[in-house]
N, C-alpha and C positions, 0 to 999 in steps of 0.2 A: 592547750597551749604549753602546758608542763607535762606533757605525758612521758617524754624520754627522761623526766628526772622521776617518773615513779607515782605522780599525781594525776588522777584522771580529772575529768571534766568536772564533776559533782564536787569532790573534794577540793578542788580549784576554786571554784564558785562560794563555797563555805567559808574556806580562809580567806578570799578577798572580803567576803560581808563581815567576818569578823574583825578584820582590819580597821573597819569603819564603825561597827558596831560591837565592840571587847565585852559589852555586859549584856548582849543577849544569849540565851540559853537555846534549848533543843527547840521547844516551843515556837519562838520568835523566827527562828532560823528556816524550820517546818513551813511556816507561814508565809516566809517573805518569798519563799524559792519553790512553793508548792511541790513539797516533799514529804514522805512520811516520817514520824520521827526515827522509824528503824531506818529508814535510808540516813537520816542524819546523822545517827549515833555511829552508823558502819564508818561514815566519812571522818565523822570524830576521832572513831579509832584509828584510822589510818592516817589521818594528819598527826595524831598523837605518837604513832608507829614511827612517822619520818621525822619526828622532834620538830614538826610546826607549830605544836600547840604544847603547853606545860601547865600545870596547876597554878593558878592565881595565887599569888603572895599573900591575899588579904580574903579570898573565898576559897577554901580549899576543893570545895565539889564545883567549882568552876574552871574551866580551860581558858588560857589566855594564848593570845596569838603572839608567837615570836615575831621579831623583825623581819621583815623580808630579807634584809642584808644579811643578818645573821642566819637566817633559816636556808636561804639559796648557799652561802658559803658552803653550811654542814651538808647539804644536799650535793652538789658538785663534789666537795672532799668524798663523801660517801660511795657517789658513781664512781669516782678515779680510782676509790681502792678496789673497789668489784671488778671494774676494767682491767687494774694493772694485775689483780689475781686470774683474771679469767686469760690473759695474755700470758702470765706465767705458766698457767696449766697447759696453753695451747703451745707454746714453746716446748714444754717438757715432753708434751705429747710428740711432737715432731722429732725432737731429739730421739726419744726411744723408740720409734718408730724406724728412724733412719741407722740407729746402732743396731735393732732387730736385721734390718736388711743386710748391712753389713757384717754381720755378724752369720746371717745365713750362706752369704755368699761364700764367707771363708770354708764353710763345710761341704760344699756342692761336690760332686764328683767330677772327673776332668773329662765332661762330655759336653758337647755344645748343645744349646737349646734356642728358640727364639728369644733374642736381645741378648745372647750370651753367646762370646768367642773367647776359646781358651787357648792361652800361650803359653808354651812350656820350651824353660830355659830362658837363662839370661838375655843371651843374642837374639833370639826372638822376640822377647818382650823390648829390650832396645830397638829392634829394627821396626817393630810396629808402631813404638811410640815416636820414631823419627817418621815415619808414612804420615802418621795422623798428624804430626806437627806442621807440616805443609799445608794443612789446609784448616788451620785454626784461623777465625777471622778475628774474635775478639778478645775472650778471656781462657785463662788457664787457672787453676785453682788448685792445690797440693796440701795435704796432709802429710807431714814428713816427721815420722815419729822417734828421731833419733839424729844426732847431729852427722853431717854428710862428712866422710874419709876424703883426703885429698884425691885419691884416685876417681872418686865418684865426681868431685868439685871437678877436675879437668875435664871428665868428659861430659858434663853437663854444659857447661860454660857456653861452648859454641852454639848450642840448641838454643840456649837462653837468651843470648845476644842478636841469635836470629829473629826469634819471636819478639823480644821488644822493640828491635830496629825496625819492625812491621806494625808497632802502634799497638800490638796485644797487651793486653792488661795482665801480669802475673802477681798472683797473690800467695805466698806459702806461709804456713803456720809450721813452727817447731816448736818442741817441749823447750820450757824455760831453762832447761840445763842446757841448752846450747849457749846459752851467754857464759857459761864457763867453758867454752871450749873454744879456742884461738883460730882455728880453722874453719870453725862452723860462722863465727862472728865475722870473721875477714870474709866469707863467702855471702854472707847475708849484706854487709856493706857494698860489696861490689856488686849484688844484685839493686841494691838502693841507687847506685850512682847510675846504675843502667836503665834506670826506672822501673824498677820493680817493688813489690811491697813484702815486707815481712814482718810476721807480728810472732809473738811467743804464747804458750797458755799451758797450765800446770798438765792439763793430760791430752794428748794425741789419740783419740779412739780407734784409729785404723789408717793404715798406709793409703793412700789414694791420689789420684789425678783425676782432675773434672776438666774436661776440655769444652769450651763454648755452653756449656750447660747439655750437650748432646750426648757425650761421651766419655765414661768412665774406666778407669784401670784400678785394679784392687787385688794385691796378690791373695792365692789361695790359702797358703800358709803364713800366718803374719810373721812367723821367727823367722824364714827363709825367703823373704819376697824375690830372689831369682830363681828361686826352683820353679814357679809357674803363676800364672796371673789369669784373671777373667776380665774382659773387656765387656762392659754392660752398655745397652742403649735402650733400654725399656724405657718411656716414658715415669711411671712411677718411680720406679727404681732411681732414675735420675733427680727426679723432684726432691724425694726424701732425702739423698746423699747432698744434694744440692743446699738443702734447709739446716741439715746437721752442720755443713760446713759454715754457712752464713751466721748461724748462733754463735758458734764458736770462733769466728773472726771477732764479730761485735763485741765478744767480751775479753778480747786476747789485747796484749800490751804491745804498741811497736816497739822492735828490737832498737836498740842504739838511745832509747830513753830510759830515763829511771823507770822503775817500775810503781805504778802508782798504788797508793791506799785508799782504801773508801772509808767513809763516815765511821766506821768502827775501829779504822786502823789495821785492817787487814790487808795483804797483798792477795790476787789469786791464787797464788800456790798457797798461801796459807788456808784460804777459804776451802779451797780443794783439798789441803790435809785433812781440815775439821770434816768436811762430808765422808772422806775415808774413814777414820776414825768411827765414824758414826756406825758403817756399816760394820766396825769390827776389823779392820784390816791390821796388819800387823807392821813394825817399822820397815822390816825387809821389803814387805808386800807395796808398802807406800812408797818406800823409794825405788822400787823397780816400775811404778806405774807413774810417777814422776820424772824418772829418767836422772835421779841425784844419788847421791851416797846415803848409807842408812846413817853415817853420822851427821849428815845435814839434818836428814828426818827426825832424828831424835831433838837436834837445837830446834826445830820448827813445831816440835810437839811440845816440848817444854814450854816455849813461846805462848802459844798459843793456850795451854793450859793455865799460865800465869794470867794471861788477859780474862780468860773466863772466870779466874777463881775456881777452877776443877780441882777436884782430889785423884782423879783417875783419868785414864785416855777415853774410856767410854763415855764416860760424864761430860768431858770436852767435847763431844761431838753430838750429844743429846742435849746439851744446855744452849750450843750454838743453833741445834735444831728447834727448840723449844722457843727461843728469843727471835727467831725467823731471819737468823743471819743466814742460811742456806737456801732457803726456799725464794726469796726474791733479791739479785743481787742488786746492790746499790749502784749509781753513778759513784766514778773517783773523784775525788777533791786534789785540791793542789798540794797537800802534802805528800811527799814523795820519801821512797827509801833509796838506798845506792842499788844499784844493777850489778 
């Protein structure tokens, strides 16, 4: 009955028996349950390990059963912590796998293979996107690592309007630096007014557009997205890339709202800065990764160092990791900072 909590049938019977006869010892339990004393001792060890038994306050050689209310609360909390740790491990693995695939795509030669179509030149890329958009049924997901300029916005609006008018769900992730870009925020607000969804996150891993979770387009060269791109249709690749997007989307902040702080008082941008500090990145590298100025980066670094009481940049990252601030993101509460 309690197997899901790590208590086998024999240990459960002994625990129930001790709740009724707290003064019983090994011999009485063995006789009552037709078990050997070795079997009883093994079960008692397991119950002690799970904190269902504790030494008696009056007889230190005797074990006393913890009340079921406290015992079950402790077991459920322990199991929840294990599940959260396992979920975090799974999410990290998925993200790492997706990032590996995205990086691998960027280094492939410009030759087609099963599940891969090469598009060379910005005109060819735009034409193929327009062609594919006519067959989109339900959803478009996009990673956009930089704020769009006026020319790109004007060329994108007709296609966006057409998709949204057909009821296609559009989700776009921008870096947080877009909040400081008037053209970018105006475009995001236009998308939202038309029914699209826009969020921001500290770091965009790769430029990418995914349509109906069946087709993805990524640039071959990240710094020059108009040079060439690959169109991917392989199931395994799409599964990983969609998982990467979903993970980033769930942790992102809606554009147009105040950026939320977690229970430790950190924004998502500050958490990402700490993660990069832990890996030894310079202010310049962090600024480029987050799409912000070096001056802003230095201000953020100084703030998180002060929050942690760290004397150096590396120590700030190490302390954040040791305290579990980076391993398991915590849900934001109602405290906000200004966008």
